[in-house]
C-alpha positions in Angstrom: 134.8 -45.6 -71.9 137.0 -43.9 -69.4 140.4 -45.0 -68.2 139.1 -45.7 -64.7 136.8 -48.5 -66.2 139.8 -50.2 -67.9 141.8 -52.7 -66.1 144.0 -55.7 -66.3 142.3 -58.6 -64.7 144.1 -60.6 -62.0 142.1 -63.8 -63.0 139.5 -65.1 -65.4 136.3 -67.1 -64.5 136.0 -70.4 -66.5 132.8 -71.9 -67.5 131.8 -75.6 -67.1 128.3 -76.4 -68.3 126.0 -73.4 -67.4 122.7 -74.6 -65.8 124.0 -78.1 -65.2 126.0 -77.5 -62.0 123.9 -80.0 -60.1 125.0 -82.7 -62.4 128.8 -82.0 -62.0 129.4 -85.1 -59.8 128.0 -87.2 -62.7 130.6 -85.6 -65.1 133.6 -86.5 -62.9 133.9 -90.2 -64.0 133.5 -89.5 -67.7 136.1 -86.7 -67.8 138.5 -88.5 -65.4 138.2 -91.6 -67.5 138.8 -89.7 -70.7 141.9 -88.0 -69.5 143.3 -91.2 -68.0 142.8 -93.1 -71.4 144.3 -90.2 -73.2 147.4 -89.9 -71.0 148.0 -93.6 -70.6 147.2 -94.5 -74.1 149.6 -91.9 -75.7 152.3 -92.7 -73.1 152.1 -96.4 -74.0 152.4 -95.6 -77.7 155.5 -93.5 -77.1 157.0 -96.2 -74.8 156.4 -99.1 -77.3 157.9 -97.1 -80.2 160.9 -96.0 -78.0 161.6 -99.6 -76.8 161.3 -101.4 -80.1 164.0 -100.5 -82.5 162.2 -102.3 -85.2 159.6 -99.5 -85.0 162.1 -96.8 -85.6 160.7 -96.3 -89.1 159.1 -93.2 -90.6 155.4 -94.3 -90.1 155.9 -95.1 -86.3 158.1 -92.0 -85.6 155.4 -89.8 -87.0 153.0 -91.6 -84.9 155.2 -90.9 -81.8 155.1 -87.2 -82.7 151.3 -87.4 -82.9 151.2 -89.1 -79.5 153.5 -86.4 -78.1 151.3 -83.6 -79.4 148.1 -85.2 -78.0 149.8 -85.7 -74.7 150.5 -82.0 -74.6 146.9 -81.0 -75.6 145.5 -83.2 -72.9 147.9 -82.1 -70.2 147.2 -78.4 -71.1 143.4 -78.7 -70.6 143.4 -81.2 -67.7 144.1 -78.8 -64.7 141.2 -76.4 -65.3 138.6 -79.0 -66.6 139.0 -81.3 -63.8 139.4 -78.4 -61.3 136.0 -77.2 -62.3 134.1 -80.6 -62.1 136.1 -82.0 -59.1 136.6 -78.9 -56.8 134.3 -76.2 -58.4 137.6 -74.2 -58.9 136.7 -71.9 -61.9 139.3 -69.1 -61.4 142.5 -69.1 -63.4 145.3 -66.5 -63.0 145.7 -64.0 -65.9 149.2 -65.1 -66.7 148.3 -68.8 -66.3 145.4 -68.4 -68.8 147.7 -66.9 -71.4 150.2 -69.8 -70.8 147.4 -72.3 -71.1 146.1 -70.7 -74.2 149.6 -70.8 -75.7 150.2 -74.5 -75.1 146.7 -75.6 -76.2 146.9 -73.9 -79.5 150.6 -74.8 -80.0 150.1 -78.5 -79.5 147.0 -78.4 -81.7 148.8 -76.7 -84.5 151.5 -79.4 -84.1 149.0 -82.2 -84.1 147.5 -80.9 -87.4 151.0 -80.6 -88.9 151.9 -84.1 -87.9 148.7 -85.5 -89.5 149.9 -83.8 -92.8 153.3 -85.3 -92.5 151.8 -88.7 -91.9 149.8 -88.3 -95.1 152.9 -87.5 -97.0 154.6 -90.5 -95.5 151.8 -92.7 -96.7 152.0 -91.3 -100.3 155.8 -91.8 -100.5 155.4 -95.4 -99.1 152.7 -96.3 -101.8 154.2 -94.3 -104.7 157.8 -95.4 -104.3 158.1 -98.2 -101.9 161.6 -99.2 -102.9 163.0 -95.8 -102.0 160.8 -95.2 -99.0 163.5 -95.5 -96.4 166.1 -93.6 -98.5 163.7 -90.7 -99.1 162.2 -90.5 -95.4 165.6 -90.9 -93.6 165.8 -90.5 -89.8 167.6 -87.2 -90.1 164.9 -85.9 -92.3 162.2 -87.2 -89.9 164.0 -85.5 -87.0 164.2 -82.3 -88.9 160.5 -82.5 -89.8 159.6 -83.0 -86.2 161.8 -80.1 -85.1 160.3 -77.9 -87.8 156.8 -78.7 -86.8 157.5 -77.9 -83.1 159.3 -74.6 -84.0 156.4 -73.6 -86.3 153.9 -74.1 -83.6 155.9 -72.1 -81.1 156.7 -69.3 -83.5 153.2 -68.9 -84.7 151.7 -68.7 -81.2 154.5 -66.7 -79.6 153.1 -63.2 -80.4 149.5 -63.9 -79.3 150.0 -63.8 -75.5 152.0 -60.6 -75.7 149.3 -58.9 -78.0 146.6 -59.9 -75.5 148.6 -58.7 -72.6 149.0 -55.1 -74.0 145.2 -54.6 -74.2 143.0 -52.9 -71.6 140.1 -55.0 -70.4 136.6 -53.7 -69.5 133.5 -55.3 -67.9 133.3 -58.9 -67.3 136.2 -61.4 -67.2 134.2 -64.6 -67.7 135.3 -67.1 -70.4 132.9 -69.4 -72.2 135.0 -72.5 -71.9 136.5 -74.6 -69.2 140.0 -73.6 -70.5 141.5 -70.5 -72.2 141.2 -70.1 -76.0 142.3 -67.2 -78.0 138.9 -66.9 -79.6 137.4 -66.5 -76.2 140.0 -64.0 -74.8 139.8 -61.5 -77.7 136.2 -61.0 -76.9 137.0 -59.4 -73.5 139.2 -56.4 -74.1 137.9 -53.0 -74.9 141.0 -51.9 -77.0 141.8 -52.5 -80.6 141.8 -56.3 -81.1 142.1 -56.2 -84.8 145.9 -57.1 -84.9 144.9 -60.2 -82.7 141.9 -61.2 -84.9 144.0 -60.8 -88.2 146.9 -62.8 -86.7 144.6 -65.4 -85.4 142.8 -65.8 -88.7 146.1 -66.1 -90.5 147.3 -68.7 -88.1 144.1 -70.8 -88.6 144.3 -70.5 -92.4 148.0 -71.3 -92.7 147.8 -74.3 -90.4 144.5 -76.1 -90.1 143.1 -74.8 -93.4 146.3 -75.4 -95.5 147.0 -78.7 -93.7 143.6 -80.1 -94.3 143.8 -79.1 -98.0 147.2 -80.7 -98.4 146.0 -83.9 -96.7 143.2 -84.1 -99.3 145.6 -83.5 -102.1 147.9 -86.2 -100.7 145.0 -88.8 -100.6 144.0 -87.8 -104.1 147.5 -88.6 -105.2 147.5 -91.9 -103.2 144.2 -92.9 -104.8 145.6 -92.2 -108.3 148.7 -94.3 -107.4 146.6 -97.1 -106.0 144.3 -97.2 -109.1 147.3 -97.7 -111.2 148.3 -100.9 -109.4 147.2 -103.9 -111.5 146.8 -106.4 -108.8 143.7 -106.3 -106.7 145.5 -107.7 -103.7 148.1 -105.0 -104.1 145.5 -102.2 -104.2 143.9 -103.7 -101.1 147.2 -103.9 -99.2 148.1 -100.4 -100.2 144.9 -98.9 -99.0 145.0 -100.9 -95.8 148.2 -99.1 -94.8 146.2 -95.8 -94.8 143.2 -97.0 -92.7 144.6 -95.9 -89.4 145.7 -92.5 -90.7 142.4 -91.8 -92.3 140.5 -92.6 -89.1 142.9 -90.2 -87.2 142.2 -87.5 -89.7 138.5 -88.0 -89.5 138.6 -88.1 -85.6 140.6 -84.8 -85.7 138.8 -82.8 -88.4 135.1 -83.9 -88.1 134.5 -82.6 -84.6 136.3 -79.3 -85.6 134.1 -78.9 -88.7 131.0 -79.8 -86.7 131.8 -77.1 -84.2 132.5 -74.5 -86.9 129.1 -75.4 -88.4 127.3 -75.0 -85.1 128.9 -71.6 -84.5 128.0 -70.5 -88.0 124.4 -71.8 -88.5 123.2 -72.5 -85.0 124.0 -69.3 -83.2 121.1 -69.8 -80.8 122.2 -73.4 -79.8 122.3 -74.0 -76.1 125.7 -73.1 -74.5 126.1 -76.7 -73.4 126.0 -77.9 -77.0 128.8 -75.6 -78.1 130.8 -76.4 -74.9 130.3 -80.2 -75.4 131.6 -79.9 -79.1 134.6 -77.8 -77.9 135.5 -80.5 -75.4 135.0 -83.2 -78.1 137.4 -81.4 -80.4 140.2 -81.4 -77.8 139.6 -84.5 -76.0 138.4 -87.1 -78.4 141.4 -87.3 -80.7 143.9 -88.1 -77.9 141.6 -90.8 -76.6 140.6 -92.5 -79.9 144.0 -92.4 -81.8 145.9 -94.6 -79.4 143.0 -97.1 -79.6 142.8 -96.9 -83.3 146.5 -97.5 -83.8 146.6 -100.2 -81.3 143.7 -102.1 -83.0 144.6 -101.5 -86.6 148.3 -101.7 -86.5 149.7 -105.1 -85.9 153.3 -103.8 -84.9 151.9 -101.5 -82.2 149.5 -104.2 -80.9 152.4 -106.7 -80.6 154.6 -104.1 -79.0 151.9 -103.4 -76.4 151.5 -107.1 -75.7 155.3 -107.5 -75.3 155.4 -104.5 -72.9 152.6 -105.9 -70.8 154.3 -109.4 -70.6 157.6 -107.8 -69.6 156.0 -105.9 -66.8 154.1 -109.1 -65.6 157.2 -111.2 -65.4 
């Protein structure tokens, strides 16, 4: 490969659903509705928790962090996804693509970390309920949130710079409707090993480790619950975990499904992979506010009060 064939692209081409371009007008309503529910739902969760001092407790403060991370993920993907389906705008500037990649992955890492923190919160609440608020104090929760945010930024910070130093050859078309690191490292013709190694380390130390520790947390929760003599006590203890278990499943099941498709269904239609990728990023921000609004009495009451205040 000669130097003359190497270049730094001014822009990348994003992909919607190849071969289904004629159906894009039909995709507008589902995607717009999805983003509207995600943005409004998580914004309402944040507003309710902020306005109600009675909700300034560990469980709800962690829920606010989750809503913030999911708002970030939704806002990061919205411009390019809706740009493709609404206006057919599939070009994204090189610098803007790196910035979008950074924010998508950083907020996703934060989301995974918050889910782990919430599982620890549930364990402490069930294992030692009398000392719950003295163990998980407001300063400790604030420090946890700050640490999760800093971890996300620090882990992702090197990746855009590592990509920017590489020469690109051939095409500049990405396989998703937004910029992902796994997509971008397929395009350079230079040595991408540092990028791949760092990317693997980030995935293993965040999503891999977080999911393992969540399983460990629930094993400890189950062990504690089985030690409760009262059947009613066991039921109440497990009921406090239902919303979080749903949130964990909503987050990790699509991710595992996408990994399985990439591993064992390599010849699957591109539309299938793209659909799963969109599900991974869009479904948790949509469903989690609904889950917590339906399953958590305090959030539901806070939303009702908020709507009544606006009405009168």
